[in-house]
N, C-alpha and C positions, 0 to 999 in steps of 0.2 A: 777249107777242105779238111776232112779228117780221115784217119786210117788207123788200123790196129797194127801195132808194132809187136813183134815177137822178140822177147829178150831171153837169151839163154845164159844161165849162170851155172858154172861148174863148181861143185863142192870139192874143195882142195883135199879134204881128208879121204872122201870116199871115191872121188872121181866121177860121181853121178852128175848128169846134166839135168837141170830143171828148166822148164820153159814157162815163162810168164808173159802175159799179154797186157799191153797198155793202149788205151785210147789216146791218140795223139792228134792234136790240131795243128795244121800246117798253114802258115800265112806267109805272104811275101810283102814286106814293107820296105820302102825306099831302096828297092833293088836287092834287098837281102832276104833270104828265106829264114823263117823262124819256126821252130817246133816247140809245142807246149804239151806236156803230158796232162791230159784232162782228167783221166781216171786210171787207176791201177786195177785191172780186171782179174788179176791172179791167173788161174789156170784156164779161165773161160775166154774163148776166142771172140765172143760177141757181148755187147752190153746187155742184151736181153738175157743171155745165159747167166751172166753175173748177177743180174737183178733177181732172176728165178732162184738162184742158189742163196742169195742173201735173204729172200723171203722165207725160204725153207729153214735156214739156220735161225732166223728170228722166231719162227713158230716153235721150233724145238726149244729155244731158250725160254720163251714165254711159258711153255708147258712145264719145264723144269722149275721155273720161278713159282708157278702156281702150286706145284706139288710141295715145295719147301714152305710156301706161305700157309698151306693147309696144315702141315705138320707144326709149324710155329704156332698157329692159332689153337691147335689141339693141345699142345703142351701148355700154352698160356691158360686155356680153359681148365685143364686138369689141375694145374698148380693153384689157380685162384679158387677152384672148388674145394680142394683138399686142404690147402694151407692158408686160407684167407685170414684167420686170426693172427697167424705168425707173420704174414706179410704186413698186416696193419701195425702190429706191435713193434716189429723190428725194422721194417723197410718202407714205411709210409704208404703201404697198400700196393706197392709196385713190385715187379719181379726184379730182384737185385742182380747186378752183374756178378759173375762168378767170384771175382776177387773180393767183392764186398761181403758176401755171406761167408766165404772161407775165412776172411780176416776176423769175423766175429767168433767163429768156431775155433780157429787156431791162431790166436793173436801172436803167439810165439811159435817157434818150431814144434812146440808141444801144446796140448790143450791145457788151458788154465781152468780154474773152477768156474769162472764166468763163461768161458767157451763151452764147458760141459753143460752148464745150465741152459745156454742157448740151444745146444743140440738136443737136450732132453725135451725142449718145447715142441719138437716135431713128432713126439710119440715113438712107440715101438722101440723101447730100450731093452736090451737083453744082456745077461751076463753069459759070456762064452769062455770056454777053457782056452788058456793061452797055449799057443803052439811053441813059444820060445821058452817059457818057464813052466815046467811040469807042476801040477797041483795049484797053479794060480789061475785066476779068471780076469777078464777085462770087460769093461762096459762097451757094448756095441750099440751105436746109435743108428738103428736101421731106418727109422723115420727120416732122420736127417740125411742119411745116405740116399734114400729115394728122392727127397727134395733136391739134393745136390745134383743128382744125375738128371732129373727133369729140367732143372735150371740150365744145366750144361747143354742139353739137347735143344731147349728153347732158344738159347743164344746162338747155337751152331746153325740152326735153321734160319734164324733172323739174319745172321751174317751172310749166309748163302743167298738169301733173297736180295740183300743189298749188293752183293758181288754180281749176281746175275742181272740186276737192274742196271748196273753200270755198263755191263757188256751189251745189254739190250739197247741202252741209250746210244752207245757208240755205233752199234750196227744200224740203228734207225737213222742216225745222222748220215752214215755212208749210203744207206738205201735211198734216202731222200735226195741226196746228191746225184746218185745214179739215175733215179727216176726223173729228176729235173733235167738231166742231160738227155734222157730218152725223149722227153716231150718238147724241150725247147732248143736243144742243140744237136750235135752230131749223134745219131743213133746207130749208125752202122758205118762200116768202112766204105769209102767212096773211091 
């Protein structure tokens, strides 16, 4: 026999009461009663409501993952199209992690001549007036700055895809468990 148990928890700081539902299986063995929590339903009072909410959340996460994957692919394509020779020459044809290309440009806390040569390879170098020292100029590596920002965005979207995939996997596992309970075991309070 199964039933839905309502669990009330009071937040000690705010004094607010939260109600959670648990699907509990009740058995009697050797003259003793035993209760086992089969599933934590959260705020949902039925298994079906919990399943519907999980499906909705799963769809939302999959849509977000799809958006980030599209952005990741867009940045990868743009980087490969614009900077293919530099990727081949310095990074074996792959998009480097941020710390890798930054270490080539700034091997010390300041740029060395080797680092400046690396940054010049990305084109669009301009001499700009210094804001700190009047009458002086500095070399601005605009092509490298663009490359660096695109690489940053590529890895940011790639990491978001991985993070969302982990959440999707955990949610799918929970949904499969709940759907298994719905079809094979207790599906409602008795």
